[in-house]
N, C-alpha and C positions, 0 to 999 in steps of 0.2 A: 386532600383526597385520600380515601381509605386505600391502603395497600400500595401507595406510591413508591415506598422503599422496598417492597417485597422482592422484586427481581434481583436487586443488589444483595439483599440479605440471603436469598437462596443461592446466588452465585458464590458468595463467600462461604456459606455453609457447606456446599457441595465440594468446593475446593479443599476445605479442611478434612472432609470425611470421605472423599472419593475412594482412597485406598482401603479404608475400613469396610465400606459397603460392597465394593468389588470383591474383597476377600470374603465377606459374609456370604455373598451369592455363590462364590466358588466352593466354600465349605459345604453349603447345602447341596450343591451339585455333586460333590464327592460322596455325600452321605444321604442319598435319597431314601425316603421311607414311604411305604405304601399306605393306603387309606386306613385310618383308625390305628395306625402303628407309628404315628409321627411323634414319638416321645422325645427323641433327641432334638428334633426340629423345634418342638414346642418349648423345650427347656432353653435352647439357645435364644429364641425370641424373647421369652419371659425374662431371662437374665439381662438382656440389653435394655428392655423396657424399664426394668428396675433401676439400672444404672442411670437412666434418664429421669428418674424420680417418679415414675409411674407405678401403678398397682394393678398388674394384669390378673385376670381371673381365669384360671384353667378350667375348661369344661369338664363336667362330671366324669366322662369316660377317660379323661387323662390326656387327651390330645386336642389341640386347638385351644384358643383362648380369646377372651374379650377384654378390652382395655379402654377406659374412658379418659379423655383429656379435657380439663376445664370443669368448673363447678358453678359457673355463673348462671344468670337467669335467661340467657339467650337460647336460641334453638339448638336442636340436637341433630346432627347429620352423622351418617355411618359410612365408613370406608371398609371394603372387604377385600381380602386376598386369600387365595387357596394355597395350602401348604404341602399337599401330598404329591407323590411321584407316580410314575407309570410302571407296570410290571413288564418291562422289556429291557433288553441288553443295550448298554451304552456302546455304540460302535465307533465313537470318535477315537482317532489314533494319535493326534498331534497336539493335545492340550494337557496341561498338568493337572487339571481339575476333573478329569474323567471319573465317572462313578466307580467307587470301590466296593459297591454292593452288587453281587451277581444277580442278574435278573431284575434290576430296578434302575430307573433313570429318570431324571427331570427332563423329559422330552416334550413337555408342553409349556414350559416357561414358568411354572409355579414358583420356582426358586427366584425368578426375577420379580414376580408379583409380590412375593413375601418380602424381599429386600426393599422394594420400592415403598411398601407400606411401613416397614420398620424405619426407614430413613424419614418418611413423612411424619411418623410418630415422634422421632427425636426432635425434628425441627419444630413441630407444633407444641411440644412440651416446652421448648425454649420460649416460644411466643406466649404461651400461657404464663410462664414465670415472669415475663416482661409486661404482663397485663395487656397484651395485644391480641388475645384470642376473643373474638366477638360472640362467643357461644361455646357449645360443647361438641366434641368429636368422639365418636365411638369407633374403635378399631376392631375389626373382626378378622382374626386369623383362623380361617375355617379348615377343618380336616375333611378328608374324604370327598373331594369334588369328583374324582374319577370313578367312584364306586357306582352311582352316587349315593347320597344319603347324609352327607355332612351338613348341608344347608338346612335340611329339615330338622336335624338335631339342634343346630344353633338357634333356629326360630323357636323350637319347643322349649329351649332353656331361657327364653325371654330376652334374647339379645336385641330384638327390635322394639322393645317397650320404650315408648317416648320418641322413637326415631321418626323424623319428618321426611327425610330423603336418604337414599343409599346409593353409593357409587362404587364402581369397580372398573378395572381394566384387564385386558387379556393380550398377551403377546400375539403379534401378527407378522409372520415372515414375509408377507406380500408387501408390506410398507417398510420404507427405509427408516433407520433409526433417526429420531428427530421429528417424526410425524406421528399424529394420532388420527384414527379413523372414527367418525361419528355417524350415527344413523338414528332417525326417529322411527319408532314402531318396531316391527319384528327384526331382530338382528341375529338370533340363533333359533334353532328349531327345537320343538319337542322331540324327544328320543325315547321310545318305548320298545319293549320286546313282546313278540307274540309267538305263541306255539299252537299249532293246529295238530291235533291227534285224531286220526280216523281209525275206527274199529269196525269189524264185521266178520262174517264167516269167510275164511280162506279156503284154499283147495288147490286142485291140480290145474296147471295152466292149460290143459286140454279141455277143461270144462269151466271156463270163466263165467258162464251163465248161471252156474250153481253157487257162485261166490258174490262178494261185493266188489271184487277186483279193485282192491284199495290202491294199488300202484297207479292204475289208470285214473281213479277218482282223485288221488293226491296230485297227479299231474294236472288235472283240470283246475284244482284249487290253486296250485302254484302259478299257473299261467293266466287263469281267468280273473282271479281276485284283484291283482293290481289294475287290470284293464277295467273291471267293473267299478273300482273305486274312483277312477278318473271320470266316471259318469254320475257318481253318487255324491261326490264332494266338490265344492266350488274350486275350480282350477286355481283361483287366486290364493287358496289356503296353502299351497305348496305341499300337498299331502303325498307322501311317498311310502310304499311298502316294498322292501327288497328282501328276498330270501337269502339266508346264509347257510342253512343246513337242511338236508333232506335225508331221511332214513326210512327204508322199507325193505323187508325181506332178507333172506339169507341164502337162497338157492334159486337158480334160473328157471326151474320148472315148478316152483311152488308159489302160489298167490298167498301173501301173508295175511294175517288177521289184525295187523297193527301197522300203522304208517304215521310218520311224524314229519312236519316241516316247521322250521323256526326262522324268524326273520326280525327285522327292525322296522318300526313305523316312525317316520319323521314328519313333522308338520310345523308350519310357520304361523298358523292361525289358532288362537286360543279356543274359540268356539268349536272349531272342527276337532281339536285335540280332545276336548271334554267329551265329544260324541263318539270318538273313534272306537272304543271297545264294543259298543252295541252295534255300530255300523259294520264292523268286521265280522262280528259273530253272526249277524243276520245274513251276510253275503256268503260266508262259509257254509252255513246250513243250506242255503238255496242252491249252491253249486254241488255240494256232496250228496244231498238228499236223493236225487234221482238215481244214484248208483247203489242205494241201499246202505250207504255208509253212515255210521253214527259219528257225529262230529263233536269234539270237545275243544273249546278255545280257551287258552290260558293267556290272559293279557296282563303284562307286568308294567306298571307305570315307571318311567324313568324320571324325566324332567319336563316341565311345561316349556312352551316357547318363551324366549326372552323378549319381552315387549318393552322397549325403551319409552319412557314417558316424555312427552315433548318438552315440558318445562325443565326437566332434569337435563335433557340433551342441550338445551340452550345455556344452562349453567356451565356445562362442560365446554361448550363452544366459546363462551365468554372467557372461561379460564384458560383454555388452550391458546386463544388469540393473545391474551394478556401475557401468559408465561412463555409462549414459544413463538409467537408471531402468526399472522393470518395465513401465511404460506404453509405452516405446519399442519393445518387442519385439512383433512381429506374426507371425502365420502367413503363409505365402506359398504360392500354388498351384503345381503342376507346370506347366512350360512346354514346348511342343513346339519351342522354339528350341534351337539347338545351342550348346555352350560347350566349348572344348577343354581347359578345366580338368579335364574328365573323364579325360584321359590320365594326369594325375598320380595320380588316385584308382585307376587300375589298378595302381599300385605301392605307394602308402602311404595310410593312412587320412587323411581330411580332410573339409572341408566348404566349401561356397560359400554366402554370405549375400547378401541383397538390401539395397542401400542406397537409402533414400528420397531422391528428388531433386525431387519435385513441390512447388512453392511454394504454401503455403496462401493466399497473396494473389493467385495467378494465376487470372484469370477466363475465359481463353480455352480452346480445346480442349487436351486432353492432349498434351504435347510428346513424342510416342512415339519409341521407338528406331528407328534406321535410316530416319529421315526428315530431310530437309534443314532442317527447322525445329527440330530437337531442341536443347534447352538445359536447364540445371539451375539449381536454387537453390544458389548457391555456399556456403551454410551447411553443405551436405552434406560439404564437405571437412573441416571441423573435426569433424563427427560421425563420419565415417569414420575419421579419425585416432584419435580417442578409442577407437573400437571395435577397430581393428586393434592398437593398442598394448596394450590391455587383453586382447585375445584371446591375443596372443603371450605376455604375462606370465602370464596365467591358466594356459595350457597348461604353462608351465615350472614355475610354483608347484605345480600339481596333481601334476606328475611328481615334484617334489622331496618333496612330502608323502607320496606313495605310496612313494618310496624310503625315507623316514624310517620309515614303518610297517613295511616289510620288514626294515630293520635292527633295529628294536626287537624284532620277533618272533624274529629270529635270535639275539638276545642273551638272550631270555627263558628 
């Protein structure tokens, strides 16, 4: 039976390398680098991959890299990790690996993602040398997920050429270490930015009828647009518009001639996401028009919704059950957070899973993502490695078995 010795091999491998990879994660945590500035991180990853006998290819910008394992005729699957940190202060007080870089911290778990993929690479390289790799695996250490923009650059540089499926994981503090969360369909949302600028004749607050009264018009846009969207977009699309900045005027008795509102658009449905710019533009014009205000809408794309492909989720489910046990697999809810892994899924089928990082021994508040206090139970590194190794091999084994069935049918 294929893979019957895999759990034992992984257990032995992780026992030998646990200290190394825990130390690697802590080193990244102490030296976080922001989007497209991940030069040290890229260098550390490339160095360890070369030690494993691999040939990483650094991306043209100089941060992030791609590395292939195997050269046989089997299928090609890709595994992706993001390597950048967040622009916020590390607020942890009681750990020796606290960030040494002011204003930068690995507060989203990318250091864990990177370490898991590196450990996966070292193990799979050993499998390849032993002749036990049933195909090829492409490792993508992606820069600039938080910007975003890194995934688009990776795709533009041909990293998906020949790839049949792609897989990734993301830390989830809602799940305890040792568990993984799976979901078919939408798992994260599109996340875009919108800016509405209204302009028109200003004037004295004593004579609003001689102006466009942009403050009043902007108030209408800010309050009525989200409500109108709930009637123009299918509620199942999970469409959300939330304002984060409003700016208008400089004096209490002067109606300004310029007013601005900025916010974020989040959406769980791919079709609704593609239609969002024109939908919002039309609604803004219909709300602001009656007040004589000229409306300009600037819509900035962020990331699409991440839509997990059913077949790829089943590969992950089979892998998680085999590597971790059936009790380790959990359902996971949709999130309105953005994840640029979605750009890969615009090109090839794949799936994103959640990796539990919450320590069952922790008695304080949840160490949530994008906070300066965020940290993980480092046992998640070994769990993630088991899961990603087995996911890659399961995808290749399943493809091989499907190919064998086709050949048998052709010969019948």
